[in-house]
C-alpha positions as CSV (number, residue, x, y, z in Angstrom):
1,M,24.3,5.5,-70.3
2,P,27.0,3.8,-68.3
3,M,30.5,4.9,-68.7
4,E,32.7,2.9,-71.2
5,K,35.1,0.7,-69.1
6,K,38.9,1.5,-69.4
7,K,41.1,-1.3,-70.8
8,A,44.9,-1.5,-71.0
9,G,47.4,-4.3,-71.6
10,F,50.7,-5.4,-73.0
11,V,50.8,-6.9,-76.4
12,A,54.0,-8.7,-77.7
13,I,54.9,-8.7,-81.3
14,I,57.0,-11.8,-82.1
15,G,58.0,-13.7,-85.4
16,R,60.9,-14.6,-87.5
17,P,63.6,-12.0,-88.4
18,N,62.5,-9.4,-91.0
19,V,58.7,-10.1,-91.3
20,G,57.9,-6.6,-90.6
21,K,57.4,-6.4,-86.8
22,S,59.0,-3.0,-86.3
23,T,57.3,-1.5,-89.6
24,L,54.0,-2.6,-88.1
25,L,54.8,-0.8,-84.5
26,N,56.0,2.4,-86.1
27,N,52.8,2.4,-88.3
28,I,50.3,2.0,-85.5
29,I,52.3,4.5,-83.2
30,G,52.6,7.1,-86.0
31,E,56.1,7.8,-85.4
32,K,59.4,5.8,-85.6
33,I,59.8,4.0,-82.2
34,S,61.8,1.0,-83.5
35,I,64.6,1.3,-86.3
36,V,63.9,-0.5,-89.5
37,T,66.2,-1.9,-92.1
38,E,66.1,-4.4,-94.9
39,K,68.7,-6.6,-92.9
40,P,67.3,-9.4,-90.7
41,Q,67.9,-9.2,-86.9
42,T,68.0,-5.5,-86.7
43,T,65.9,-5.3,-83.5
44,R,67.9,-6.6,-80.6
45,N,66.0,-5.4,-77.5
46,R,62.5,-5.4,-76.5
47,I,61.0,-2.0,-77.4
48,R,57.8,-0.5,-76.2
49,G,55.5,1.6,-78.3
50,I,52.3,3.0,-76.6
51,K,49.1,3.6,-78.4
52,T,46.3,5.3,-76.5
53,I,42.6,5.1,-78.3
54,N,39.6,6.2,-76.9
55,N,39.3,4.3,-73.5
56,A,42.0,1.8,-74.1
57,Q,45.7,1.9,-74.0
58,I,47.9,-0.9,-75.9
59,V,51.4,-1.2,-74.9
60,F,53.2,-3.0,-77.9
61,V,56.3,-4.8,-77.3
62,D,58.5,-5.2,-80.4
63,T,60.8,-8.3,-80.1
64,P,64.0,-9.5,-81.8
65,G,63.3,-12.3,-84.5
66,I,63.1,-15.6,-83.1
67,H,66.0,-17.8,-84.7
68,K,68.0,-20.6,-83.6
69,A,70.7,-19.2,-81.2
70,M,73.2,-21.0,-78.9
71,K,75.2,-18.2,-77.1
72,G,76.2,-14.6,-76.7
73,L,74.3,-11.7,-78.5
74,N,72.0,-14.1,-80.5
75,L,70.9,-15.9,-77.5
76,F,70.2,-12.8,-75.7
77,M,67.9,-11.7,-78.7
78,V,65.7,-14.8,-78.6
79,E,65.5,-14.8,-74.7
80,E,64.0,-11.1,-75.0
81,A,61.4,-12.3,-77.4
82,L,60.4,-15.5,-75.4
83,E,60.1,-13.4,-72.2
84,A,57.7,-11.1,-73.7
85,V,55.6,-14.0,-74.8
86,D,55.3,-15.1,-71.1
87,E,54.8,-11.5,-69.7
88,C,52.2,-10.0,-72.1
89,D,48.4,-10.2,-72.2
90,L,48.3,-11.0,-75.8
91,V,50.7,-12.1,-78.5
92,L,50.9,-11.1,-82.2
93,H,52.5,-13.8,-84.2
94,M,53.6,-12.1,-87.3
95,V,54.3,-14.0,-90.4
96,E,55.3,-13.5,-94.0
97,V,54.1,-16.4,-96.4
98,H,54.5,-16.9,-100.2
99,P,51.8,-19.3,-101.5
100,K,51.6,-20.4,-104.9
101,I,49.6,-22.8,-107.2
102,E,51.6,-26.0,-108.0
103,E,51.5,-27.9,-111.2
104,D,48.9,-30.2,-110.1
105,G,46.6,-27.3,-109.3
106,N,47.0,-27.5,-105.4
107,V,48.0,-24.5,-103.3
108,W,51.4,-24.6,-101.6
109,H,51.0,-22.7,-98.6
110,G,54.4,-21.1,-98.4
111,I,54.8,-21.3,-94.8
112,T,58.3,-21.9,-93.6
113,E,59.7,-24.3,-91.0
114,G,60.8,-21.4,-88.9
115,T,57.1,-20.0,-88.9
116,L,55.7,-23.4,-87.8
117,Y,58.2,-23.6,-85.2
118,I,57.0,-20.5,-83.4
119,T,53.5,-21.9,-83.9
120,E,54.4,-25.0,-82.1
121,L,56.2,-23.1,-79.5
122,L,53.2,-21.0,-78.6
123,K,51.1,-24.2,-78.4
124,K,53.7,-25.7,-76.0
125,K,53.2,-22.6,-73.8
126,G,49.3,-23.0,-73.7
127,F,48.1,-20.7,-76.4
128,S,44.8,-21.7,-78.0
129,P,41.3,-20.1,-78.7
130,E,40.3,-21.5,-75.3
131,G,43.6,-20.8,-73.5
132,K,46.2,-18.1,-73.5
133,K,45.6,-15.6,-76.4
134,A,47.5,-15.3,-79.6
135,F,46.6,-13.6,-83.0
136,L,48.2,-14.6,-86.2
137,V,49.0,-11.4,-88.1
138,I,49.7,-12.3,-92.0
139,N,51.9,-9.4,-93.3
140,K,52.5,-8.2,-96.9
141,I,49.1,-9.1,-98.0
142,D,49.6,-6.7,-100.8
143,L,52.1,-9.2,-102.3
144,I,49.7,-12.2,-101.9
145,K,47.1,-13.1,-104.6
146,K,43.6,-13.1,-102.7
147,Q,42.6,-16.6,-103.6
148,L,45.7,-18.1,-102.2
149,L,45.2,-16.3,-98.9
150,L,42.2,-18.3,-97.7
151,P,44.0,-21.7,-97.9
152,V,46.9,-20.1,-95.9
153,I,44.4,-19.0,-93.2
154,E,42.7,-22.5,-93.3
155,K,46.2,-24.2,-92.7
156,F,47.0,-21.9,-89.8
157,N,43.3,-22.4,-88.3
158,S,43.9,-26.1,-88.1
159,C,46.8,-25.6,-85.7
160,N,44.3,-24.6,-83.1
161,V,46.7,-22.0,-81.4
162,Y,45.4,-18.4,-82.8
163,S,42.1,-16.7,-81.4
164,E,42.1,-14.5,-84.4
165,I,43.7,-14.5,-87.8
166,I,44.1,-11.1,-89.5
167,P,45.8,-10.2,-92.7
168,V,47.5,-6.7,-92.9
169,S,50.0,-4.7,-94.7
170,A,52.4,-3.2,-92.1
171,L,53.8,-1.0,-94.6
172,H,50.7,0.5,-96.3
173,G,48.5,0.3,-93.2
174,D,45.9,-2.1,-94.5
175,G,44.1,-4.2,-91.9
176,I,45.6,-2.1,-89.0
177,D,42.2,-0.6,-87.8
178,L,40.6,-4.1,-87.6
179,L,43.7,-5.4,-85.7
180,L,43.4,-2.5,-83.2
181,K,39.8,-3.0,-82.8
182,K,40.4,-6.8,-82.2
183,I,43.1,-6.3,-79.8
184,V,41.1,-3.8,-77.6
185,E,38.3,-6.5,-77.4
186,Y,40.8,-8.9,-76.0
187,L,42.6,-6.6,-73.3
188,P,41.7,-6.8,-69.8
189,E,40.1,-3.9,-67.9
190,S,42.7,-1.6,-66.5
191,P,43.5,2.1,-65.9
192,P,46.4,3.2,-68.4
193,F,49.9,2.5,-67.5
194,Y,51.2,5.7,-69.1
195,D,50.1,9.4,-69.6
196,E,48.2,10.3,-72.7
197,G,50.7,11.5,-75.1
198,V,53.5,9.2,-74.1
199,T,54.5,7.0,-77.2
200,T,57.5,5.0,-75.8
201,D,59.3,4.5,-72.5
202,Q,62.7,4.2,-74.2
203,Q,65.5,6.1,-72.7
204,L,67.0,9.1,-74.8
205,N,70.5,7.4,-74.9
206,F,68.9,4.3,-76.1
207,R,66.9,6.0,-79.1
208,L,70.0,7.9,-80.1
209,A,72.3,4.9,-80.1
210,E,69.6,3.0,-82.3
211,I,69.5,5.9,-84.7
212,V,73.2,5.5,-85.3
213,R,73.0,1.7,-85.7
214,E,70.2,2.1,-88.2
215,K,72.4,4.2,-90.3
216,I,75.4,1.9,-90.0
217,Y,72.8,-1.0,-91.4
218,E,71.7,1.2,-94.2
219,L,75.1,2.2,-95.3
220,L,77.3,-1.0,-94.8
221,E,76.9,-4.4,-96.3
222,E,77.9,-7.9,-95.4
223,E,78.8,-8.8,-91.8
224,V,80.0,-5.4,-90.3
225,P,76.5,-4.3,-89.1
226,Y,76.1,-7.5,-87.1
227,S,79.3,-6.9,-85.3
228,T,78.5,-3.5,-84.4
229,A,77.0,-1.8,-81.1
230,V,76.6,1.7,-80.2
231,L,76.8,3.5,-76.8
232,I,76.0,7.2,-76.2
233,E,78.5,8.3,-73.6
234,E,77.5,11.9,-73.3
235,I,74.7,14.5,-74.0
236,T,75.6,18.1,-73.1
237,E,74.0,21.4,-73.8
238,R,76.7,23.7,-75.1
239,E,76.6,27.5,-74.4
240,N,75.3,28.2,-78.0
241,G,72.3,26.1,-77.6
242,V,73.7,23.1,-79.8
243,L,73.3,19.7,-78.0
244,Y,76.6,17.7,-78.1
245,I,76.1,14.1,-78.3
246,K,79.2,11.7,-78.0
247,G,78.8,8.1,-79.2
248,D,81.1,5.2,-79.4
249,I,80.6,2.5,-82.3
250,F,82.0,-0.9,-81.1
251,I,83.2,-3.6,-83.5
252,E,84.9,-6.8,-83.2
253,R,87.9,-6.7,-85.6
254,D,90.4,-4.3,-86.7
255,S,89.5,-5.0,-90.4
256,Q,86.0,-3.9,-89.7
257,K,87.2,-0.5,-88.3
258,G,88.7,0.4,-91.5
259,I,85.4,-0.5,-93.5
260,L,83.4,1.7,-90.9
261,I,85.6,4.6,-91.1
262,G,86.0,4.3,-94.8
263,K,88.5,6.0,-97.0
264,G,89.4,9.5,-95.7
265,G,86.8,8.9,-93.1
266,R,84.0,9.2,-95.6
267,M,81.8,6.4,-94.4
268,L,81.9,7.5,-90.8
269,K,80.9,10.9,-91.9
270,A,78.1,9.7,-93.9
271,I,76.9,7.7,-91.1
272,G,77.2,10.7,-88.7
273,T,75.5,13.0,-91.2
274,R,72.4,10.9,-91.6
275,A,72.2,10.1,-87.8
276,R,72.5,13.7,-86.8
277,Q,69.9,14.8,-89.2
278,E,67.5,12.3,-87.8
279,M,68.3,13.4,-84.2
280,E,67.7,16.8,-85.0
281,L,64.1,15.9,-86.2
282,L,63.5,13.8,-83.1
283,L,64.9,16.5,-80.8
284,N,63.8,19.6,-82.6
285,R,67.1,21.2,-82.1
286,K,70.7,21.5,-83.5
287,V,73.0,18.6,-82.7
288,Y,76.6,18.2,-82.9
289,L,77.4,14.5,-83.1
290,D,80.8,13.2,-82.4
291,L,81.4,9.5,-83.2
292,T,84.3,7.3,-82.4
293,V,85.0,3.6,-83.6
294,K,86.4,1.2,-81.1
295,V,87.5,-2.3,-81.4
296,R,86.3,-4.8,-78.7
297,K,87.3,-8.3,-79.8
298,K,84.5,-10.8,-79.8
299,W,82.3,-8.6,-77.8
300,T,79.0,-10.5,-79.0
301,E,80.5,-13.5,-77.1
302,K,81.7,-11.9,-73.9
303,E,79.4,-11.4,-70.9
304,E,81.2,-8.3,-69.7
305,D,80.8,-6.6,-73.0
306,L,77.4,-7.6,-73.5
307,K,76.3,-6.3,-70.2
308,R,77.9,-3.1,-70.8
309,L,76.4,-2.5,-74.1
310,G,73.0,-3.4,-72.9
311,Y,72.7,-7.0,-74.3
312,S,72.8,-9.0,-70.9
313,R,70.0,-10.6,-69.0
314,K,72.4,-11.5,-66.1
């Protein structure tokens, strides 16, 4: 019996903000690779999660949500996503739809203009069943009535962009096995890129900074989270075996500093406590987390600041 040929490739996960891309990645890998919050545009960088199964290795690339962006941080995020589309072997376009039956009895597909914009973008880039390969992944199928799903699939099929259309629930895991099976079918023959057991190629500093940023998103409302960036400045092992981690939280305005620190420092303490607990689970050791809040006016627009904080392509 001939040996099964090894396959490996890069798979970009793209879509509008907040459709469940990071949730899908984390569910597939089986650990938290990409931070997840209820707020849109949480993911800012391309994040790789590595899934090794049988004779195949899939390197997933989670990307920021594609939205209209003109400059600064938002432009960086969209460019990150679009570059992944060009560089990967396969693209998963993840969508969320809300179909319903209208008064005249017809089905309204519930597909937004933003979603169709990405479909058209893929078409212009040469994606089709006969060309470059993209799957449509319809997320949150647990919230869609089954009789309404077929008209949605037919609508997307008529675009002649997608090689496969697969409904899933990223949160509950429905459809994930089929999705993985189909991805492997489309991957090129290749030896693996990473050793077995490796689940991400992110640097530790980046992962720790993202944990802090996630807790800020969870605990703070309104515009403050979008104006925050986190930089881990130091990781040092103390004599008592505790890992000392120093992080700076950057915001754009003095008024935001007061909100982030909170009355009597309570908010910053809550952020630090939640982040430290997750870091200890990740690292399996005691952590002392030292967070400082700093104001960098309009950092989301200044190239020098964007570069320092890891959000620049120049």
